[in-house]
ZAVO-932977 format. One record per residue (C-alpha): residue in three letters; y negated, z, x negated. Coordinates in Angstrom, 1 decimal. Layout:
N
(ala (Y Z X))
...
***
This chain:
506
(unk (-133.4 149.7 -140.1))
(unk (-131.3 146.7 -139.4))
(unk (-131.1 145.1 -135.9))
(unk (-127.4 146.0 -135.8))
(unk (-128.2 149.7 -135.8))
(unk (-130.7 149.6 -133.0))
(unk (-129.3 151.4 -130.0))
(unk (-129.4 149.7 -126.6))
(unk (-131.5 151.9 -124.2))
(unk (-129.4 153.7 -121.5))
(unk (-129.1 151.8 -118.3))
(unk (-129.6 148.3 -119.8))
(unk (-126.6 146.2 -119.1))
(unk (-124.8 144.2 -121.7))
(unk (-125.5 140.5 -121.5))
(unk (-122.7 138.5 -119.8))
(unk (-120.0 137.2 -122.1))
(unk (-120.2 133.5 -122.6))
(unk (-117.3 131.8 -120.9))
(unk (-116.0 128.7 -122.5))
(unk (-114.8 126.3 -119.8))
(unk (-111.7 124.3 -120.6))
(unk (-112.5 121.0 -122.2))
(unk (-112.2 118.4 -119.4))
(unk (-113.3 115.3 -121.3))
(unk (-109.9 114.3 -122.7))
(unk (-108.4 114.6 -119.2))
(unk (-111.2 112.4 -117.7))
(unk (-111.0 110.0 -120.6))
(unk (-107.3 109.4 -120.3))
(unk (-107.6 109.0 -116.5))
(unk (-110.3 106.4 -117.0))
(unk (-108.3 104.5 -119.6))
(unk (-105.3 104.4 -117.3))
(unk (-107.3 103.2 -114.3))
(unk (-109.1 100.6 -116.5))
(unk (-105.9 99.1 -117.7))
(unk (-104.7 98.9 -114.1))
(unk (-108.0 97.2 -113.1))
(unk (-107.6 94.7 -115.9))
(unk (-104.0 93.8 -115.1))
(unk (-104.7 93.5 -111.4))
(unk (-107.8 91.4 -111.8))
(unk (-106.1 89.1 -114.3))
(unk (-103.2 88.7 -111.9))
(unk (-105.6 88.1 -109.0))
(unk (-107.4 85.4 -110.8))
(unk (-104.3 83.6 -112.0))
(unk (-102.2 83.5 -108.8))
(unk (-102.4 81.0 -106.0))
(unk (-102.0 82.1 -102.3))
(unk (-98.9 84.1 -101.4))
(unk (-97.3 83.5 -98.1))
(unk (-99.2 86.1 -96.0))
(unk (-102.6 86.0 -97.6))
(unk (-104.1 82.9 -95.9))
(unk (-103.2 84.4 -92.5))
(unk (-105.0 87.6 -93.3))
(unk (-108.0 85.8 -94.9))
(unk (-108.3 83.5 -91.9))
(unk (-108.1 86.4 -89.5))
(unk (-110.7 88.3 -91.5))
(unk (-113.1 85.4 -91.4))
(unk (-112.7 85.0 -87.6))
(unk (-113.2 88.8 -87.2))
(unk (-116.4 88.7 -89.2))
(unk (-117.9 85.5 -87.9))
(unk (-116.7 85.2 -84.3))
(unk (-116.0 88.9 -83.6))
(unk (-112.5 88.1 -82.2))
(unk (-109.1 89.7 -82.6))
(unk (-107.2 86.7 -81.4))
(unk (-105.7 85.9 -84.8))
(unk (-103.0 88.1 -86.5))
(unk (-102.9 90.5 -83.5))
(unk (-99.6 92.0 -84.8))
(unk (-101.7 94.1 -87.3))
(unk (-104.7 96.3 -86.5))
(unk (-108.0 95.0 -87.9))
(unk (-109.1 97.6 -90.5))
(unk (-107.4 96.0 -93.5))
(unk (-108.9 92.6 -92.7))
(unk (-112.3 94.2 -92.2))
(unk (-112.0 95.5 -95.8))
(unk (-111.2 92.0 -97.0))
(unk (-114.2 90.7 -95.1))
(unk (-116.5 92.9 -97.2))
(unk (-115.6 90.7 -100.2))
(unk (-115.6 87.5 -98.2))
(unk (-119.1 88.2 -97.0))
(unk (-120.3 87.2 -100.5))
(unk (-118.3 84.0 -100.6))
(unk (-120.3 82.0 -98.1))
(unk (-117.2 81.0 -96.1))
(unk (-117.4 78.0 -93.9))
(unk (-115.4 77.9 -90.7))
(unk (-115.3 75.3 -87.9))
(unk (-116.2 77.2 -84.8))
(unk (-114.2 74.8 -82.7))
(unk (-110.9 75.4 -84.6))
(unk (-108.1 76.1 -82.2))
(unk (-104.8 76.1 -84.3))
(unk (-102.4 79.0 -84.8))
(unk (-102.9 81.7 -87.5))
(unk (-100.9 79.8 -90.2))
(unk (-103.0 76.6 -89.5))
(unk (-106.1 78.8 -89.6))
(unk (-105.4 80.1 -93.1))
(unk (-104.8 76.6 -94.4))
(unk (-107.9 75.3 -92.6))
(unk (-110.1 78.1 -94.1))
(unk (-108.8 77.8 -97.7))
(unk (-108.3 74.0 -98.0))
(unk (-109.8 72.0 -95.2))
(unk (-113.3 73.5 -94.6))
(unk (-115.0 72.7 -97.9))
(unk (-114.4 76.2 -99.3))
(unk (-113.1 76.8 -102.8))
(unk (-109.7 78.5 -102.3))
(unk (-109.8 80.3 -105.6))
(unk (-113.2 81.9 -104.8))
(unk (-112.1 83.0 -101.4))
(unk (-108.8 84.4 -102.7))
(unk (-110.6 86.5 -105.3))
(unk (-113.3 87.6 -102.9))
(unk (-110.6 88.9 -100.5))
(unk (-108.5 90.4 -103.2))
(unk (-111.2 92.4 -105.0))
(unk (-111.7 95.0 -102.2))
(unk (-108.0 95.6 -102.3))
(unk (-108.0 96.1 -106.0))
(unk (-110.8 98.6 -105.6))
(unk (-108.9 100.5 -102.9))
(unk (-105.7 100.5 -105.1))
(unk (-107.7 102.1 -107.9))
(unk (-109.2 104.7 -105.6))
(unk (-105.7 105.6 -104.4))
(unk (-104.9 106.1 -108.1))
(unk (-107.5 108.8 -108.1))
(unk (-105.8 110.4 -105.1))
(unk (-102.5 110.3 -107.0))
(unk (-104.2 112.0 -110.0))
(unk (-105.8 114.8 -107.9))
(unk (-102.8 115.3 -105.6))
(unk (-100.4 115.6 -108.6))
(unk (-102.8 117.9 -110.4))
(unk (-103.0 120.1 -107.4))
(unk (-99.3 120.5 -106.8))
(unk (-98.3 120.9 -110.5))
(unk (-101.3 123.0 -111.3))
(unk (-101.5 121.0 -114.5))
(unk (-103.7 118.3 -115.8))
(unk (-100.7 116.9 -117.7))
(unk (-98.9 116.6 -114.4))
(unk (-101.8 114.6 -113.0))
(unk (-102.0 112.3 -115.9))
(unk (-98.2 111.7 -115.9))
(unk (-98.4 110.8 -112.2))
(unk (-101.4 108.5 -112.7))
(unk (-99.5 106.8 -115.6))
(unk (-96.5 106.1 -113.4))
(unk (-98.8 104.8 -110.6))
(unk (-101.0 102.7 -112.8))
(unk (-98.1 101.0 -114.7))
(unk (-96.0 100.4 -111.6))
(unk (-95.3 96.7 -111.5))
(unk (-95.0 96.7 -107.7))
(unk (-98.3 98.4 -107.2))
(unk (-100.0 96.1 -109.7))
(unk (-98.5 93.1 -108.0))
(unk (-99.2 94.0 -104.4))
(unk (-102.4 95.9 -105.1))
(unk (-103.9 92.7 -106.4))
(unk (-103.2 90.7 -103.3))
(unk (-105.1 90.4 -100.0))
(unk (-102.3 92.0 -98.0))
(unk (-102.0 95.2 -96.0))
(unk (-99.0 97.1 -97.6))
(unk (-100.8 99.0 -100.3))
(unk (-103.9 99.9 -98.3))
(unk (-101.8 101.3 -95.4))
(unk (-99.6 103.4 -97.8))
(unk (-102.6 104.6 -99.8))
(unk (-104.4 105.8 -96.7))
(unk (-101.3 107.8 -95.7))
(unk (-101.0 109.3 -99.2))
(unk (-104.7 110.3 -98.9))
(unk (-104.0 112.0 -95.6))
(unk (-101.1 113.9 -97.0))
(unk (-103.2 115.1 -100.0))
(unk (-106.0 116.2 -97.8))
(unk (-103.6 118.2 -95.5))
(unk (-102.2 119.9 -98.6))
(unk (-105.8 121.0 -99.5))
(unk (-106.4 122.0 -95.9))
(unk (-103.9 124.8 -96.3))
(unk (-106.5 126.9 -98.1))
(unk (-109.7 125.1 -97.2))
(unk (-109.4 123.5 -93.7))
(unk (-113.1 122.6 -93.6))
(unk (-113.8 119.8 -94.4))
(unk (-110.2 118.7 -95.4))
(unk (-108.7 118.6 -91.9))
(unk (-111.4 116.2 -90.5))
(unk (-111.1 114.0 -93.6))
(unk (-107.3 114.0 -93.2))
(unk (-107.8 112.7 -89.7))
(unk (-110.0 109.9 -90.9))
(unk (-107.5 108.9 -93.6))
(unk (-104.6 109.0 -91.1))
(unk (-106.6 106.9 -88.7))
(unk (-107.4 104.4 -91.5))
(unk (-103.6 104.1 -92.1))
(unk (-102.8 103.6 -88.4))
(unk (-105.7 101.1 -88.2))
(unk (-104.2 99.0 -91.1))
(unk (-100.5 98.7 -90.2))
(unk (-98.5 100.0 -87.3))
(unk (-95.5 100.9 -89.5))
(unk (-97.4 104.0 -90.6))
(unk (-96.7 105.5 -87.1))
(unk (-93.4 106.6 -88.6))
(unk (-95.2 109.3 -90.7))
(unk (-97.5 110.4 -87.8))
(unk (-95.1 113.1 -86.4))
(unk (-94.5 114.5 -89.9))
(unk (-98.2 114.9 -90.7))
(unk (-99.1 116.3 -87.3))
(unk (-96.2 118.8 -87.5))
(unk (-97.6 119.9 -90.9))
(unk (-101.1 120.5 -89.3))
(unk (-99.5 122.4 -86.4))
(unk (-97.5 124.6 -88.7))
(unk (-100.4 125.5 -91.0))
(unk (-103.3 125.6 -88.5))
(unk (-101.8 125.6 -85.0))
(unk (-102.0 123.1 -82.2))
(unk (-105.8 122.8 -81.8))
(unk (-106.1 121.6 -85.4))
(unk (-103.2 119.1 -84.9))
(unk (-104.9 117.8 -81.7))
(unk (-108.2 117.5 -83.6))
(unk (-106.6 115.5 -86.4))
(unk (-104.8 113.3 -83.8))
(unk (-108.0 112.6 -81.9))
(unk (-109.9 111.8 -85.1))
(unk (-107.2 109.4 -86.1))
(unk (-107.3 107.7 -82.7))
(unk (-111.1 107.5 -82.9))
(unk (-110.8 105.6 -86.2))
(unk (-108.4 103.1 -84.8))
(unk (-110.6 102.6 -81.7))
(unk (-113.7 102.2 -83.8))
(unk (-112.0 99.6 -86.1))
(unk (-111.2 97.5 -83.0))
(unk (-114.7 98.0 -81.5))
(unk (-116.3 97.0 -84.7))
(unk (-114.8 93.6 -84.3))
(unk (-115.0 93.2 -80.5))
(unk (-116.7 95.9 -78.5))
(unk (-115.2 94.5 -75.3))
(unk (-111.6 94.8 -76.4))
(unk (-109.2 97.2 -74.6))
(unk (-108.2 99.3 -77.6))
(unk (-105.0 100.9 -76.3))
(unk (-103.8 97.5 -74.9))
(unk (-104.6 95.6 -78.1))
(unk (-102.8 98.2 -80.3))
(unk (-99.8 98.3 -78.1))
(unk (-99.6 94.5 -78.1))
(unk (-99.5 94.7 -81.9))
(unk (-96.6 97.1 -81.7))
(unk (-94.8 94.9 -79.3))
(unk (-95.3 91.9 -81.6))
(unk (-93.8 93.8 -84.5))
(unk (-90.8 94.8 -82.4))
(unk (-90.4 91.1 -81.5))
(unk (-90.2 90.3 -85.2))
(unk (-87.4 92.9 -85.5))
(unk (-85.5 91.2 -82.8))
(unk (-85.2 88.0 -84.9))
(unk (-82.4 87.4 -87.3))
(unk (-83.8 87.1 -90.9))
(unk (-82.0 85.9 -94.0))
(unk (-81.6 88.2 -96.9))
(unk (-80.5 87.9 -100.6))
(unk (-79.2 90.7 -102.7))
(unk (-77.3 90.6 -106.0))
(unk (-76.5 86.9 -105.7))
(unk (-75.4 86.8 -102.1))
(unk (-77.4 85.1 -99.3))
(unk (-76.7 86.6 -95.9))
(unk (-77.9 86.5 -92.3))
(unk (-79.2 89.8 -90.9))
(unk (-80.0 92.9 -92.9))
(unk (-78.4 95.6 -94.9))
(unk (-79.5 99.2 -94.4))
(unk (-79.3 99.8 -98.2))
(unk (-81.4 96.8 -99.1))
(unk (-84.6 98.6 -99.9))
(unk (-83.1 101.3 -102.1))
(unk (-81.2 98.6 -104.0))
(unk (-84.3 96.5 -104.4))
(unk (-86.3 99.5 -105.6))
(unk (-83.5 100.2 -108.2))
(unk (-83.9 96.7 -109.5))
(unk (-87.7 96.6 -109.5))
(unk (-88.7 100.0 -110.8))
(unk (-89.1 100.8 -114.6))
(unk (-86.2 102.9 -115.9))
(unk (-88.6 105.7 -117.0))
(unk (-90.1 105.9 -113.6))
(unk (-86.7 106.0 -111.9))
(unk (-85.8 109.0 -114.2))
(unk (-88.9 110.9 -113.3))
(unk (-88.6 110.1 -109.6))
(unk (-85.2 111.6 -109.5))
(unk (-86.1 114.6 -111.6))
(unk (-89.4 115.2 -109.7))
(unk (-87.8 114.9 -106.3))
(unk (-85.0 117.3 -107.3))
(unk (-87.5 119.8 -108.6))
(unk (-89.9 119.4 -105.7))
(unk (-87.4 120.1 -103.0))
(unk (-87.9 123.9 -103.2))
(unk (-91.7 123.5 -103.7))
(unk (-94.1 124.0 -100.8))
(unk (-95.5 120.5 -101.5))
(unk (-92.2 118.9 -100.6))
(unk (-93.2 118.7 -96.9))
(unk (-96.4 116.9 -97.9))
(unk (-94.9 114.5 -100.5))
(unk (-91.3 114.0 -99.8))
(unk (-91.2 114.3 -96.0))
(unk (-93.7 111.5 -95.1))
(unk (-92.1 109.2 -97.7))
(unk (-88.6 110.0 -96.3))
(unk (-89.7 109.3 -92.7))
(unk (-91.3 106.0 -93.7))
(unk (-88.3 104.9 -95.8))
(unk (-85.8 105.8 -93.0))
(unk (-87.6 103.7 -90.5))
(unk (-88.1 100.8 -93.0))
(unk (-84.4 100.8 -93.8))
(unk (-83.5 100.2 -90.1))
(unk (-85.7 97.1 -90.1))
(unk (-84.3 93.5 -89.9))
(unk (-86.5 92.0 -92.6))
(unk (-84.9 92.3 -96.1))
(unk (-87.8 90.5 -97.7))
(unk (-89.1 92.7 -100.4))
(unk (-89.9 96.1 -101.8))
(unk (-93.4 95.7 -100.3))
(unk (-91.9 97.2 -97.1))
(unk (-91.4 100.4 -99.2))
(unk (-94.5 100.2 -101.4))
(unk (-95.3 103.8 -100.5))
(unk (-92.3 105.0 -102.6))
(unk (-93.9 104.5 -106.0))
(unk (-97.0 106.2 -104.7))
(unk (-95.5 109.4 -103.3))
(unk (-92.8 109.7 -106.0))
(unk (-95.4 109.4 -108.7))
(unk (-96.9 112.5 -107.3))
(unk (-93.5 114.2 -107.1))
(unk (-92.9 113.4 -110.8))
(unk (-95.9 115.6 -111.8))
(unk (-93.8 118.8 -111.4))
(unk (-91.6 117.8 -114.3))
(unk (-94.3 116.5 -116.6))
(unk (-94.0 119.6 -118.8))
(unk (-90.4 118.7 -119.7))
(unk (-89.6 117.2 -123.1))
(unk (-88.3 113.9 -121.8))
(unk (-91.3 113.3 -119.5))
(unk (-93.5 111.8 -122.2))
(unk (-90.7 109.5 -123.3))
(unk (-90.0 108.4 -119.8))
(unk (-93.7 107.6 -119.1))
(unk (-93.9 105.7 -122.3))
(unk (-90.8 103.6 -121.5))
(unk (-92.3 102.8 -118.0))
(unk (-95.6 101.8 -119.6))
(unk (-93.9 99.5 -122.2))
(unk (-91.7 97.9 -119.6))
(unk (-94.7 97.2 -117.3))
(unk (-96.9 95.8 -120.1))
(unk (-94.0 93.6 -121.3))
(unk (-94.0 91.7 -118.0))
(unk (-97.7 91.0 -118.0))
(unk (-99.0 89.0 -116.2))
(unk (-95.9 88.2 -114.1))
(unk (-95.7 91.5 -112.1))
(unk (-94.5 90.1 -108.8))
(unk (-91.1 88.9 -110.2))
(unk (-90.6 92.1 -112.3))
(unk (-87.2 93.7 -112.7))
(unk (-86.2 96.4 -115.2))
(unk (-84.1 95.9 -118.3))
(unk (-80.8 96.8 -116.8))
(unk (-81.1 93.8 -114.4))
(unk (-82.3 91.5 -117.1))
(unk (-86.1 91.7 -116.7))
(unk (-88.4 89.3 -114.8))
(unk (-86.5 86.2 -116.0))
(unk (-83.4 87.3 -114.2))
(unk (-84.9 88.8 -111.0))
(unk (-84.1 85.6 -109.0))
(unk (-80.4 86.3 -109.6))
(unk (-80.6 89.5 -107.7))
(unk (-83.5 89.3 -105.1))
(unk (-85.7 86.7 -103.4))
(unk (-88.9 86.2 -101.4))
(unk (-91.8 88.6 -102.2))
(unk (-89.7 90.3 -104.8))
(unk (-89.9 87.3 -107.1))
(unk (-91.2 84.1 -105.5))
(unk (-94.0 84.3 -102.9))
(unk (-95.8 81.1 -103.7))
(unk (-98.0 82.7 -106.4))
(unk (-97.3 80.1 -109.2))
(unk (-98.5 76.8 -107.7))
(unk (-101.5 76.7 -110.0))
(unk (-99.3 77.4 -113.0))
(unk (-96.9 74.7 -111.9))
(unk (-99.7 72.2 -111.8))
(unk (-100.5 73.0 -115.5))
(unk (-96.9 72.8 -116.5))
(unk (-96.3 69.4 -114.9))
(unk (-99.0 68.0 -117.2))
(unk (-96.2 68.0 -119.8))
(unk (-94.2 65.5 -117.7))
(unk (-96.9 62.9 -116.6))
(unk (-94.7 59.9 -116.2))
(unk (-91.7 61.3 -114.3))
(unk (-91.2 61.1 -110.5))
(unk (-91.5 64.5 -108.9))
(unk (-89.6 66.1 -106.0))
(unk (-90.7 69.5 -104.7))
(unk (-89.3 72.2 -102.5))
(unk (-92.0 74.9 -102.5))
(unk (-92.1 78.3 -100.7))
(unk (-95.6 79.3 -100.3))
(unk (-98.9 78.9 -98.4))
(unk (-100.7 76.8 -101.0))
(unk (-101.3 73.1 -100.7))
(unk (-99.7 71.3 -103.7))
(unk (-102.0 68.3 -103.5))
(unk (-105.1 70.5 -103.9))
(unk (-103.8 71.4 -107.4))
(unk (-103.0 67.8 -108.3))
(unk (-99.3 68.0 -107.5))
(unk (-98.1 64.9 -105.9))
(unk (-94.4 65.1 -105.0))
(unk (-91.9 64.2 -102.3))
(unk (-89.5 66.4 -100.4))
(unk (-85.9 65.7 -101.8))
(unk (-84.4 66.8 -98.5))
(unk (-85.9 63.8 -96.8))
(unk (-84.5 61.1 -99.1))
(unk (-80.9 59.9 -99.9))
(unk (-79.5 62.0 -102.8))
(unk (-79.0 58.9 -105.0))
(unk (-82.8 58.2 -104.8))
(unk (-83.7 61.7 -106.0))
(unk (-84.3 61.0 -109.7))
(unk (-86.8 62.5 -112.2))
(unk (-88.0 66.1 -111.8))
(unk (-86.6 68.3 -109.1))
(unk (-88.9 71.3 -108.7))
(unk (-87.6 74.2 -106.5))
(unk (-88.9 77.6 -105.7))
(unk (-86.3 80.2 -106.6))
(unk (-86.2 81.6 -103.1))
(unk (-85.3 78.1 -101.9))
(unk (-82.5 78.0 -104.5))
(unk (-81.2 81.4 -103.3))
(unk (-81.1 80.2 -99.7))
(unk (-80.0 76.6 -100.5))
(unk (-77.1 75.1 -98.7))
(unk (-76.0 71.6 -97.8))
(unk (-78.0 68.7 -99.4))
(unk (-80.4 70.9 -101.4))
(unk (-77.5 73.0 -102.8))
(unk (-75.7 69.8 -103.9))
(unk (-78.9 68.5 -105.6))
(unk (-79.5 71.7 -107.5))
(unk (-75.9 72.0 -108.6))
(unk (-75.9 68.5 -110.0))
(unk (-79.2 68.8 -111.8))
(unk (-80.0 70.2 -115.3))
(unk (-82.6 73.1 -115.5))
(unk (-85.2 72.3 -118.1))
(unk (-88.1 74.6 -117.4))
(unk (-89.2 77.7 -115.5))
(unk (-92.7 78.5 -114.2))
(unk (-93.7 82.1 -113.8))
(unk (-90.1 83.2 -113.2))
(unk (-90.5 81.9 -109.7))
(unk (-90.1 78.1 -109.8))
(unk (-87.4 76.2 -111.7))
(unk (-87.8 72.6 -112.9))
(unk (-84.6 70.5 -113.0))
(unk (-84.1 67.0 -114.3))
(unk (-82.1 64.5 -112.2))
(unk (-80.6 61.5 -114.1))
***
């Protein structure tokens, strides 16, 4: 008798069928590859770039927070982002004169260049924690997009748009606060989405993430009513109150971690008042070749149009259109819309970093159209456009606007020229060893530290300005009077990093 003919005794259950789980390793592998390439590009960028305008201020404040437990520097921003920077600076052995009494700009210069510290080491130490945070937010994008699209392909498409975003690579590799604040808000929105069906532990975690955003930059307050309304709608007022109190606790703890004696509400409100004071000032803008005083409400949408890969723009529009009728619209589109609406009313037309949340949230929105035929082509185009600009991500613009070499014709400031290329300029000037040098530089770096010895052409008679005239492209965009006359009567001979132009004066 064969085994096949043996009858199973009555009452003995059949063995459970073997369930084959979907193969996850390709999904995980692709996600790891995307995050790895982003890590490489950000780290390369961080190593090669000299200080941008805001970084020394934040680094100096972070050092004072850690060593002197004081919030007196950079009070316009809450302390959490600088505490994150301090985790990297803790390994750099930073020296600081305890008797220093200058302002925050002078403090940044003092810490980086006047205290015996190596500025490159300090910059990298402060930038690395931000790079790690940016990569972690990429994981949030992946999971959020997978959740709302119910598709791993949607998650991968969203992560690809995020990881190849030139703006996220550029600003995620800097010791600044824009990416961390936006990433914490995105995390809060994702956790609230999950809390719809699983409120414990996602609601408390959402409160922590929301608090982290509020404790990093006060502009995130614009999204607070939207997120609290979502909690109220899905879990009633007690849950909304719990999330709010958790967020407030995070903000208070971040202040107390620096200085336990500080009056938290007063310190936070003072920061808000300082930001409102900045909004009362008149700032200069530059858009599509025109320099102007004041601000334009359409500046940020226009700047995003210039600085976003075409494939990403296509998927943003398609994803937003498709998501409008999806339950996730309130969690993805509504917070981003609230933040953008407030940012567009601001007076500082200084860069897309003020809307850096857009490529984060809209990467998630794009996940719902990842199944369409054109999606793979659009993602590939975005990736190619991003890789083509390596390692010059800060001055990126898409092909319609001429690429990074033409960005300075359309935009200025942190969109193209934020002081990041001083080290590259020093290397380039070795080609011109014997010529007199004149420099107008926008940035926080100290040219002499990098071996650049030049005079300011604005302080000399025009007929004495001969040799090399070196001008940051933002200064060219804003030039008038004597500097404009010098630039117009000079011959451009070289460009450094798409942000600094070298002219020859006869």
